[in-house]
ZAMARGU-4260 file (C-alpha; in steps of 0.2 Angstrom, whole numbers, plus 5000, padded with zeros to 4 digits):
<rodrens>
0) 4884/4999/4994 | 4880/4981/5000 | 4866/4976/5012 | 4880/4974/5024 | 4887/4990/5021
5) 4904/4985/5014 | 4909/4994/4998 | 4906/4981/4981 | 4914/4995/4970 | 4915/5013/4975
10) 4929/5026/4976 | 4946/5021/4981 | 4963/5032/4984 | 4978/5023/4979 | 4994/5030/4982
15) 5011/5026/4970 | 4999/5023/4955 | 5014/5029/4944 | 5021/5013/4941 | 5025/4995/4950
20) 5011/4989/4964 | 5000/5005/4965 | 4998/5005/4946 | 4992/4987/4945 | 4981/4991/4960
25) 4973/5005/4951 | 4972/4995/4935 | 4963/4981/4943 | 4950/4991/4953 | 4947/4999/4938
30) 4943/4984/4928 | 4932/4980/4944 | 4922/4995/4942 | 4930/5006/4955 | 4933/5023/4954
35) 4951/5027/4958 | 4960/5043/4963 | 4978/5040/4960 | 4991/5050/4972 | 5008/5050/4964
40) 5022/5064/4959 | 5019/5058/4941 | 5003/5055/4931 | 5003/5038/4924 | 4990/5042/4909
45) 4980/5031/4900 | 4969/5024/4915 | 4953/5028/4907 | 4937/5038/4911 | 4935/5029/4930
50) 4953/5037/4935 | 4957/5054/4942 | 4976/5060/4946 | 4982/5071/4959 | 5000/5076/4958
55) 5007/5076/4977 | 5025/5072/4983 | 5020/5061/4999 | 5039/5066/5006 | 5033/5083/5008
60) 5020/5086/5023 | 5013/5102/5016 | 5006/5092/5000 | 4994/5079/5006 | 4982/5091/5013
65) 4978/5100/4997 | 4979/5084/4987 | 4965/5077/4998 | 4953/5092/4998 | 4936/5085/4993
70) 4938/5068/4994 | 4927/5056/5003 | 4932/5039/4997 | 4925/5022/5003 | 4943/5014/5003
75) 4962/5020/5006 | 4976/5010/4999 | 4993/5016/5002 | 5005/5007/4990 | 5018/5022/4988
80) 5036/5015/4994 | 5053/5014/4991 | 5068/5003/4996 | 5084/5009/5005 | 5097/4995/5012
85) 5112/4998/5023 | 5121/4986/5035 | 5126/4991/5052 | 5141/5002/5052 | 5135/5010/5036
90) 5118/5016/5039 | 5110/5032/5033 | 5100/5041/5044 | 5093/5051/5031 | 5087/5036/5020
95) 5080/5030/5037 | 5069/5045/5039 | 5064/5045/5021 | 5057/5028/5022 | 5048/5032/5037
100) 5041/5048/5030 | 5034/5040/5015 | 5029/5021/5023 | 5023/5027/5039 | 5018/5045/5040
105) 5011/5048/5025 | 5000/5033/5028 | 4994/5041/5045 | 4991/5058/5036 | 4980/5050/5024
110) 4970/5040/5036 | 4969/5054/5048 | 4963/5065/5034 | 4951/5055/5025 | 4944/5042/5038
115) 4933/5054/5048 | 4923/5056/5032 | 4925/5037/5025 | 4907/5029/5025 | 4904/5015/5037
120) 4909/4999/5030 | 4925/5007/5021 | 4942/5000/5019 | 4961/5002/5022 | 4974/4992/5015
125) 4992/4997/5016 | 5006/4988/5006 | 5019/4982/5018 | 5033/4968/5015 | 5038/4950/5020
130) 5053/4960/5025 | 5045/4965/5040 | 5050/4950/5049 | 5068/4955/5046 | 5080/4954/5034
135) 5099/4957/5034 | 5104/4973/5027 | 5088/4981/5027 | 5084/4984/5046 | 5078/5003/5042
140) 5066/4996/5029 | 5060/4981/5039 | 5057/4993/5053 | 5045/5004/5043 | 5036/4990/5036
145) 5034/4981/5052 | 5026/4998/5060 | 5013/4997/5046 | 5008/4980/5055 | 5005/4989/5071
150) 4997/5003/5064 | 4985/4994/5054 | 4980/4983/5070 | 4978/4999/5079 | 4966/5007/5067
155) 4958/4991/5064 | 4954/4989/5083 | 4947/5008/5084 | 4936/5006/5068 | 4928/4989/5069
160) 4912/4996/5076 | 4910/5006/5061 | 4913/4992/5050 | 4929/4997/5042 | 4942/4986/5040
165) 4961/4990/5040 | 4975/4976/5034 | 4991/4976/5027 | 4997/4966/5010 | 5014/4961/5013
170) 5023/4953/4997 | 5040/4946/4995 | 5051/4953/4981 | 5041/4959/4968 | 5043/4961/4949
175) 5043/4981/4950 | 5054/4995/4942 | 5060/4996/4959 | 5068/4979/4958 | 5073/4981/4941
180) 5084/4996/4945 | 5102/4993/4937 | 5109/4999/4955 | 5101/4984/4963 | 5107/4971/4949
185) 5121/4964/4961 | 5109/4962/4975 | 5094/4955/4968 | 5085/4945/4982 | 5085/4926/4980
190) 5069/4919/4971 | 5057/4911/4982 | 5054/4893/4981 | 5040/4895/4966 | 5055/4900/4956
195) 5050/4917/4952 | 5047/4934/4960 | 5029/4940/4964 | 5020/4949/4951 | 5011/4965/4955
200) 4995/4959/4949 | 4995/4945/4962 | 4996/4958/4974 | 4983/4969/4966 | 4971/4954/4967
205) 4973/4952/4986 | 4971/4969/4989 | 4956/4970/4978 | 4948/4956/4988 | 4951/4963/5004
210) 4941/4980/4998 | 4927/4969/4993 | 4911/4963/5002 | 4917/4946/5005 | 4932/4952/5017
215) 4922/4962/5029 | 4926/4951/5044 | 4946/4952/5040 | 4953/4966/5048 | 4968/4970/5059
220) 4979/4957/5048 | 4996/4955/5039 | 4991/4944/5022 | 5008/4938/5017 | 5012/4934/4999
225) 5029/4925/4999 | 5029/4913/4985 | 5034/4899/4998 | 5047/4909/5005 | 5041/4907/5024
230) 5038/4887/5023
</rodrens>
């Protein structure tokens, strides 16, 4: 811990570490000297001595409590996510419920279980999406990502006296296996003005900064990584 009580390199619980953004965040934190407990259905393997994997399906409400047993981290990063889309007249209600359970309810369960034992000066980062502002054909997905912003702001206000910050990192379309799914090949999002999609390592770098001691005054914010799409 630093003199200000914020973690310099502590213990982070990171969800979705089997691939994509979650894997990139775990790799970045390990490189920076953190211990990482990864929560995902599949063990990514090869992460090194500082990484511990706990198998869990975050869509099953019975599984997270057992997976979190004995953990007392200094940081929580909820990066697990999936994409489902649909236009009005063809919305899939079950897909909407699945998105809500994974993006919002799982984050709430994790924070509710872990934060009471998290030391003062801890950190929460939720991985959102630029789509939280709204996007045609993605209303159910956007609604869950927008909810993360309100939840993080509420937690930030609640936890500020303990020096614990809560923020959302919201990238535009990112180069992940989810984006490269052949089923999405005909519906890929437009490239942002920078001429490429966001890289997972860029999301990981912003997350690492928000977990560090120099970000202690940043809380309740949504940091958008859009490649110029909002200009």
